[in-house]
N, C-alpha and C positions, 0 to 999 in steps of 0.2 A: 529295572531297566538294565539290559545287558549293554556294556560298554565294550569298545574295541580292545582295550588292554586285558579285560578279563578273558579274551579268547585264548591268550596264551596258556593260562593254567587249564582250560577246559579242553583244549585240543592237544596239548603238549608241543605245540609249536613254539616258534621264536618270533617275537616282534622285532623286525629288522629296521623298521621305520615307523615312528609314531609321531604325527604332525599334531593331532589333537585327539584326546580320549573321548570320542564321540559316541553317541549311543547308535547301537545296532537295531534297525527297525524293519528292515525288509532284506530277505535273502535271495540272492539271485544266482541262477546257475546257468541261464541262457541269455547271451547278450542281446538277443533280438526282442527279449520281453520286458526290457528296462521301461519303466514308467515314472519312477521317482526317484532320481539320483540321491538326493539328500537323504541320509540314513540307510543307504543300501549297501549291504555287503556282498561283494562278488566273490564266488569261489571258482577258480580257474581249474575245472576238471578236466583230467585226460581221459577221453572216452575212446571207444573203438574207432569212431569214425571222425572225431573231432577233438580239438585240444583248445580249452578254454584260454590258455596263455595267449593265444593268437588275437584275442579281442581285447586284451588289457588296454591298448591305445585307443581303440574306438570307444571304450566306456570311460576312460579318463577324459577324453575330449567332451563327453557328454554330461560330465560332472559327478562321476562316481569317485569317491576318494577313499574307500575301504575295499581291500583286497586281500584274498587268501590264495597263496600260490605255492607252486612246488618247486619252481626254477626262479633263480633271483637275477640272472644275467643282465646287468646294467639298469635294472628297475629303478634304483634309487635315483640315477641320474635322469631318467626318462620321465619319472613321475614324482617330482620333487616335493608335491602338496599331498601325496598319498600316504595314508597308513597301510603298511604292509606285513602281513603274517605269513612266514614260511612254515610249511608242513611237509611231512612225508607224503601224505595222500590228501588232496583237496575234498574228495568224496568222503573219507573218514572223517574229516575236520567237520564237514556239514552235518554228518550223522551224530558226532559228538556234540555239536552245538544244539541240535533238535533234542538229543537224549538229556542234556543239561536243562533245556527249558521245560521238557515234560515233567522232570523231577521236582519243579517249582510247584505243582498243582497236585492237589490230594483229592480229586474227584473221580467217581467211577469212570473207567475207560473200558468200553468193549472192543476187543480185537477180533477181527474177522478174517478168516482164510479158508481156502478150499478151491476146487477146481472151476466151480460155476456159481453164479448168483451172488457173488459178494457185494457188487455195487447195488443190486436191486434190493437186497436185504438191508444193507445199509441205509439207504434212502427210505425204505419203507418203515424201518425203526425209528428213523429221525421224525418221520411224519407222525407215527403212533405215539412217541413219547413226548413230542414237543408241547402238549398243553401244560405238563408239569415241568419238562426240563428245558434248559436252555442249551441245545446240542450243537457240539462242534464236530464236524465230520469231514472225511476226506473229500475234496472236490472231485467230482466225476470218478475216474478210476485211477486216482493217484496212489498206486500201491506198489511201487518199485523202490529201488535203492535210494533214488532221488526223490521220488513222489511222496513217499512216507516222511521224511523230514520236513518237506515243504508243508505237508499236511499238519503236522504236529506243531509246527511254528505257529499255526493259527490260534492255539490255545490262549484264552485271555481269562482274567479274573471274573469275568461276567458269566463265563460257562459253568454247567452243572453237570453235564454228561458229555462224554467222548465216544465216538464211534469212528474207527480207523480200520480200514481193510489193507491186507498184507498179501502180495502175490510174489512167488519166487519162480526161478526156471532152473536152478541148479543148487546142489549142496553147499551149505555155509552161509547161505544169503539169509535166511530166517532169523538167525540168531542176532545178526545185526539189526534187523527190524524190531526184534523183541526188545532190545536194549533201548530203541528209540520210543515205542508205543507204550512200553510198560504196561500192558493190559492188567486189568483186575479181574475181568471176566472175559470169557471168550466164546467164539461161536465157530463151528467147523461146519461148513455147508455141505460139502460132498467131496468124493474123489472120483475124477475122471482122467481122461487121456491128455488133456492140456499139459505140455511141457515134459510128457514122459521121457522125450529124447535127452533131457538133462540128467536123468537118475538111472541107476542100475536096474531098478524095478520100482513097482508101484508101492511096495512095502517101504523101500527108502524114501521115497517121495511123502508117503504119509508122515514117517518118522521126522523128517525134516520140517514138515509143516507144524506139527506139534511143537517145535521148539518155541513158537508163539506163546504157547499156554503153560510153560513150564512153572510160573509163579501165579496163575490165576486162582481166584478163590473158587470158581465154577466155570465148567464148559458145557455149552449146549451143543448137541449134534444128534443127528438120526442115528437110532441104533442099529438100523438096517444095513448101513455101511460096514460090513464085517471088519475090513482092514483097519478102519478107523477105530471101531470098537475095540478090537484086540489090542491095539496100540495104545489107546488111552487107559486101558486096564494095566497093561505092562508098565506104563509110566505113572500109575497111580495118580491120576489127574481126577480131582472131584469133578462129578459130572452130573447133568440133568439132561434126560433123554426123552426122545419121542420115537414110536415105532409103529408100522403097519404090521409086522410080523412077530416081533419078540416082545418079551415083558419089558416095559419101560415106564418112566414117570407120567407120560402121557401116552395112552394107548389108541391109536386110529383104529376103529372097528369098521367103518366104511365110507366112502366117497361117492355121491351121486350128482351127476350133472342135472341141474335144473334151469333150463333157459341160459342166461348168461352168467350164472352162479354155479359153484360147486358146494354142495352141501355136506359137510364132514361131521360125523359122528364120533365122539372120542370120550374116553374115560379119564377123569382127573380127580385124585384124592377120592377113589372108590365111587364116584358118582359119574352118571352117563350125562353128557351134555352134546350140543350141537353147534356149528359155527358155519354161517353162509359166507364163502369167500368169493368175492367179485371177479373171479376170473375162472376159466375152464381147462386151460392148458396145464400138463403136468408140471411144467417147470416153475409156473406162478403159484401154483398149489402148493408145491414143495417150499417154496420161498416164504409163502404166507405161513405155512406151519412152523417154520423156524422162529418167525416173528411171535406166533401163538405162544409157544413155550416161553419165550423171554418174558412176555406180558403176564402169563400165569405165574411164573415164579416170582414176579415183582408184586404180585398180590392184587392185580388190577381187577376190578369186577368183571363178570362175564358180560354185562349189559354195556359197560364202557369198551370191552374189547369188540363187541359186535358193532356197535356204534362207529367205532374208528375203523375197523375193517370196512365197513360198507363205504367209508369215504376214500379208501385207497384208490389211485389211479395208476394205469401203466406208467412206467418211468421211461421217458424218451432218452435212451441211452446215448443217442448220438446228436451231434450238433450239425445241422444240415445247411446247405449253401445251394440256392437256386434263383433262376432267373425270375423277374417279377415285372410288373407293368411299367410302360413309359422308359424303357431301357434301365430300370433299377436292377440291383441285384440284393437279394435277400440272405441274412444269415439268421436262421431260426433256431433259437435256444430257448425254447419254453419248457426247458428241463426242470429247473428250479430257479430261485432267485435269491442268493445269499452273496455276501461280498467277495468270497473266494471264487464262486462260480462266475460272477460278473467280471471280475479281473481277468479270468481266462478267456471269456468271451470277447473281450475288449482287445485282448491279445490278438486274437484272431482278426477282428475287424481292423486293427492297426497294421496288420501284416499284409493286407489286401492293396496292391497297388493300383487300384482302379481310379480312373477320373471321376470328377464329381464328389460332392461333400459326403461327409460320413454322418449319418443320423442315427440315434439311439432312441428306440421306443422302450421305456423302462417302467415296471410296475413298483409299487411300494416293495421294499424288502422286509419280510416277516419274519418274526422270532430270531432276530439276531442277537438278542440280548444286550445290545448297546444302546446307550442313550441316543434318542433320535438325532439331537444336536451333532453329535460326534459322528455317527453313523452317515447321515447325508452330507456332512463335511467331507468325509472320506470318499463318498461317491462323487462329489463335486471334483475332488482333487484327481481321482482316477479317470473321469470323463476327459477333464482338461489335458492330463498327461497322455491320453491316447488320442488326442486330437479330434475328439468328437465335435462336430460344428453344428448340429442342432439335437437337442434334447427335447422329447416329448414324454412327459411323465404322466403315469396313469395310477390313480389312487389318492386318497385324501391326505395321506402322510407326505408323500413326496410333494404333493401339491402346496402342502403348509410350508415346506422348506425350499420352495422355488427360488427364493432370493439367493440361495447360494450358488445357483448355477447362472453364469454370465452368458451372454451371446444370445443365440436364437433359441428361445424355448416356448413349450405351450404345454398346458397342464390340464387334465380331465380327471374328475372324481371317479370315473368308472370306464371299463372298457365299452359298455354300451354307449355312454356319452361320446367316447372317440369315434365309434363307428358311425353314430348318428350324423356326426359332423365331417365324416371322411370324405374327401374328394380326391379322386386320383390325380387331378391336375396339380396338386400340392406337392406330388413327388415325381421327380423327373432326373433320370441318369445319376442316381446316388446309391450309395452303398448303405443298407438299412440293417442294423442289428435289433431283432426283436427279442426282449428278455424279460420274462414275466414269471412270477409265481403262479403255481397251478391253479389257484382259486380265482385268478383274473381271466380265465379261458382266453389266453392270448392266441390260441389256435384260430380263432374267429378273425383276429386282425392278420394272421398269415394268410388265411384264404382270400382276403380283402386285396391282397398284395399280388397274389400268384397269378401268373398268366393263365388265360383259359387254354388248355390243351387237354387231348384225350387221356384216358387212363394208362396208357403205356409209358413207362419211365425206365431209364438206365440209371441204376444207382451205382455210384462210383465210391468205393471204400478208400478214403484217402490214408487211412492208417495201414491197409493192406499194401498201398503203393510204396509207402516209406518202408514197410518191412521188407518187400522185394528189392528196393533200392539198396538198403543196407545189406541184404543177403549178397548181392552182387558186389558191393563195396568190400565187404569182408574177403573176397577173393582176390582183391587188387594188392599189388605191392605197394609199398610206401612210395609216394610221389607220382603214381600213375593217375592221370587225369581221366575224368569221366564226362563223356558226351552222351546225352540222352536224346532219343528220337521223340519228337512230338509231331511228327507229320501225320497226314491223314486225320486231322482232328484228334490228335493224340491217340492214334488206334481206335478211334470212335469214342474216347473216353472224355473228350472236351479239352481243347487246347490251353486255353488260359489257366483254367483252374489247376490243370496237371503242371502247366509251366511255373505257375505261381508257387506251387509246393516245391518243385524242384529248385527253383531259386532260393525259397526259404532254406532248404536243406544244402545249399551251397554246392550243387554240382558245377562242373567247369564250363560246360558248353551246351547248347541246344541245337538241335536240327531239325529243319523242316523242308518239306518237299519244294514249295513254291514261295515267291516273293510276298504274295498277298498273306500267306499264313505268317510270316515274319513281320509284316507290317501290322497285322491285327495284333500280335503280342507286345509290338513295341507301344501301340496305342493303348493298351491296357496296362502299361507301366512294367513290362519285363525288360530288364537291363542287362541280363546275361549276354555274352557273345552268342550269336545265332549263325549257324551255317545253313545257307540255302542250297539245297541239292540239284535243283533244276531251274536256274534262273534263265529266263527267256531274254532275247535281245530287247525286247520292248519294255521290260521291266528295270533295266539297268538304272535308269534315274532313280527309282525308288530304293534300290539298294543302297545308293550313296546317301539319299536323304534319311533313311533309317538306320544306318549304321549296321547294315546286314552284310555277311561276309559269303561271297558266292563260293560254291563248287566250280572250278574250271575243269572241264574234261575233254576239250578239244581245241585246237587251232582257231577254228571258226568262232567259237565262243570267246576265245581270248582276244581275238582281233576286236570283235564286237565291243568287248569290254574296255579294252584300252583305247577304242576310239572315243569313248565318253570320259576317260580319266583326265583331270586337270592336273597340270604339272605341279602345282601348289598345295595339292591335298594328298595325304597319305591314304593308301587302301590296303586292305587285307583281303587275300584270297586263299583257297584250298585247292591243291592240284590232285585230281583223281587220277590214278594209275590203273591201267588194266593188266591184271597179272594172271588172266585165264578165264574169266567169267565172260568177257566179250560182250558186255552190255555198254558201258561208258568208260572212257578213261584214255589217257595217253599210253602210248607204247614207247619202248626205246627209240624207235625210228622217227618218232615226232621230237625228240630231245633238242636236235640241232636248231631247229627254227623256234622252238618253244623258249629255249633259254637265250636266244638272240633277241626275241621280243622283249622277254622281261628284262634283260640287260639295258634296253633302249628306253626303259620306263622305271628307274629306281624307286619311285614314289609307290611303286605296286610291290607289296612285301608279302612273300609266301608263309602263310601261318603254319599250315600242315601240308603233309602230303599222305594219302591213304588210299586203300584199295577194298575190295569186296570179296569175301570168301564165297565160293558158289556152293559148297556143300559140307558146312561145318557141323551141321546138326546130325551128320550120318558118318558112322565108321566106315561104311561102304566107300567113301570117297577121301579117306584120310591121306592116301598117297597123293591125291591131287591136291587136298588142301596144303599139305607140306611143301609141295612144289610151288603154289601160290606164294606161300609164307616166304620161302627162300627167294623167289623172284622179286618179291616186294622188298625184302631187305636189300637186295642188290640194286634195285632201281632206285630206292630211297636214299641210299648212300651216294648214288651218282648224283642225284637232285641236289643234295646237300653241298657236294663237291663244286657242281657247276654254280650254284647260288653264292658259294662261299660263307655261308652261316648256316646254323642248325635250324631245323623246323621240328614241329610236333609230327611224330609218326604214329600212324593207328591202322589197324587192319581188323581187329577182332570185333565181331559182333556178339549177341547175347549168347549163342551157341559157343562161338570161339572162346569167350571167357571162361566157360566150363570146360572145354575140351582141349584148349591150347594155351594154358595160363602161362608157359614159357615165352609167349610171343605177345606180352602185354604192350611192349615197347613204351611209348610216352603217354598214349591214350587209347581207351577202349570205347565202342559205341555200344550202348545198351538200348535194345529196342523192345521186342515183345515180352522179354523176360520181366520187365519192370511192370507190366501190366497182368502178370501172373501166369503167363505160358512159358514153361521152360521147354524149349523147341528140341532139346535133344532126347527128352523123355526120361533122362536117367535121374534127374533130381526135382522132378515135378512136385514132391511131397515137401520140399523146403519152401515152395513159394505158396502165397495166399492169393486166391482170386479177387481180383479188383472190381470187376463189373458184374451186376446182376441185372438181368433184363426182366421186368415184370409187367403183366398186364392185368386185365379184369374180366370177369364173365359178364357178357352184354345180355344173354338169353340163355334159358335151358328148355329144352325139347325132349319129348318121348317119342321114338319113332319105332315102327313096327318092322318084324322081319320081312327083308324083301325090298324096303324102301331105300331110296338113295339120298346122297348127301352132296351137296356142293356142285360147282361146274363140272359139266362134262359127265354128270352121274357117276364119279369115280368112286365115290364111297358107297359101298353096299352093306346094308345090315345083315348079317347073317342070322341074328336074333333080335328080339327086342331090345332096344338100347335107349340109354339116357345120353344125350349129346348136350354140350354147351358150346356156344358161340363166343370166342374170346377176341378182345379188340386189338388184334395185330395181324399184319399180313405183310406181303412182300414189299409194298411200298414204305413199310417200317424197317425193312431189312431182313425180314424173316423168309428164308429161302424157300422157293417153290418146291426144292427137291425134298423138303420135310413132308410133303403131301403123302396120304394114303399109309400112315403108320410108320413111315421111314422116321418121323420126329415124334417125340413125346415131351409134355410139359409136367410140371410138379403142381399138385393141387392137394392142400391139407397134408403135405408130405408123401402123396402117393402119386405114382406116374400115371398119366392119361395120354394115350396116343392120339395123334391127328387123324381124322377121318375125312375123306373127301380131299380134293385140291386146296392148297392154300390159296386164299383170294387176295385181292390187293390190300384190303384194309381189315380183313378179319380171317379167321379160320375156325374150323369146328374140331372139337375134341370129345372122345368118348369118356364119360364120366359115371358109367353105370357101376352102382356100388359104392360110390364116393358121395359124401354128405355135401354136395355143393349147392350154392345159391347165387343169385345174381349179385354182382359186385364184389364176389369172393377174389382174392388175390392169386394170381396165377404166375409161376416162375417158369419163364421161358429158358433161361440158363443162368447159372451161378453155382456157388460151392457144391450143391448135391447133384447138380446136372451140368457137368463141366462142358466148356468150349471144346475141350479136346475130344470128350465123347461124342458131342454133337457133330463135329467135324469129321470124325471117323465114320459116322453113320451115312453121310451123304459124299464121303470121297473128296473132302476138301481140307484146308488147313484152317486153325483157329484165327489166324490173321483175317481171313476173308470174312468170316462170321462177325468178327468185332468191328471191322472197319466198315462193313455193310449197314450197321445200325443207322438209321436215317436221322438226319439233323431234325426231323420233324418230332422225334422221340425225346422227349423232356429229359435233361440230366439233373439228377440229384446227387451233390457231392456231400459226403458225411465224414466225420471223425467221432470216435468213441470219447 
């Protein structure tokens, strides 16, 4: 057991205050994920966007008493009961502690790196090896400089095999991860374009990734990746290879798709064999072949390999959030069910500020290697720490340990028993986490909870949204505040879910268009300051009731607002200035009466003054933009002079952040950029698409040359064609201008043009030559068919396409 005083020798730091030499049980790097203060060691890491030292006070109040810090200023006086270790780098200290922990174990550890497939292969190998081995593995895709140490910290005396993945984005990172993982064997998946921008060339990237394997006894890889093969030879790393093209330990001679399987023929130890892989896509087949060579090298029988491969299931790489019956909200994490994965899912559950109780539907935790008494005791502690108010356990083992869980509980021996007794009336206005091991088939429980909607969905990638948020944050000067626009249903993406994520990532302000939008966010637990851009006179009472801050843009609106203001209540407002766009806002001519009115109501305080750039996204308008910027600076200075105090000043939008960084002032307003559209067009590659609109095929028809398709017979077949009717139309927000070939959709990675007019609820696409069938998934827009391209096709802007997606289209929010 590691104790606090030992940290000094492990990290090279200095214990500056030691109240008690307590055991270190839990490592914490994110103050928002505290679950068990006793035994927690917090590392105050200085990151690119955050400084952990800011949260020391909060954690101390919550009961944490062990800290690793870089800065000491006054800490002993502020936290007299804390044990404090000072180090040069808290991140390096975390890594050193994990490396020390790893060195206490003498079990085989497989390290995995590569551009794609790391997490899938890790999960599949854990499944394939689990009958013989008690496997510890990285939870989800914890493969970063912080994720790897937290993964390795899970190692316990009961484990017999470890699998940890490692990902890097620049030179020098892999050496640190190698020190932590200390793999005895390795697997290099492949090399692709991911993170190319961080390296001089692809060859350098391969060399950096190979640092993970410099001390392994054996490295598994595909011989067909020439850059990888050449680097392995140059570094004299012992290898075990497979190939479709070259001489290798396992030689793949053919792959044939048969139904839902791929039949692979291969030569191993001079004998010909075959393997049925339960997948047909190229990526899954390659991942399965990586697993095959590991199993062959371990000496597993061919019969066992086939039997275990047959039971492989697709890995749900993402944790989804979706609306459910009776006002409930569902977190679907039927990805796997181990203690680390449960802790991550519970973190998400606890971070949702929704009203109503928190319910956890949990299956038995399988193959943990822990004694049941200890395992379910820890589960009980976790659920209590994350404020789970109702637990529904499914499985004989959790049922046997039901007495450990206090409060509202129910237990079922199987998923079938739960579904037999399921009544929708038992669940109302609550947040439900569904967390089950694959064999329990919890997808049936998810289906029982989901609202009945048609097959068109908008998938919102929360990880991409965070990436875009951090991209723009990286452009801001220290101290510049960030307001994010969540108006228009968060640009079609879903207001509450986006707002909650932004609150979790500590933006400074949110902005909505109308009071009702702000009220909805407040009712869903959003506590950030919210600016309302278009307050109407009849909504002012709600502004006050829900602590919303109005944009005031005219004398008439100001008078209406002041007429409702009580003298004993303090109010916050934002003054909009018109610097040339001529939409809304005060001009200098209004200042006399404006400041006379404000002087008469000292309880009303101006929080900020701002304006809007009319053409920041185009260089054509640069002279006009600079004129607006200068006008704003002049008017804002006069505002502060007349008020007699300073206010926040902001004028830059998403485009302005990119093109006029010298004018960030006190705050910037981030809009379409956070949703994945870089409006200037110059830095689009730096952003990730946030939204993907998908639908399904309802019917497939064969039509002859000369026949017509759709209303007004606008679609005319010039040859015999195959067409598919898809379940999306202009009532879902799919613009009628996409009719007659102007629009295309993606089906099995191929483009299919719209034929005929877009209808209200559906439209038709030509799928001649595409292996399409009813219920196949169709992508309307997404990473491979972008909003930018589609907007250009019909002469509009991405904003319009995104915000037009109807609210009847179901939103699914996911995180990897």
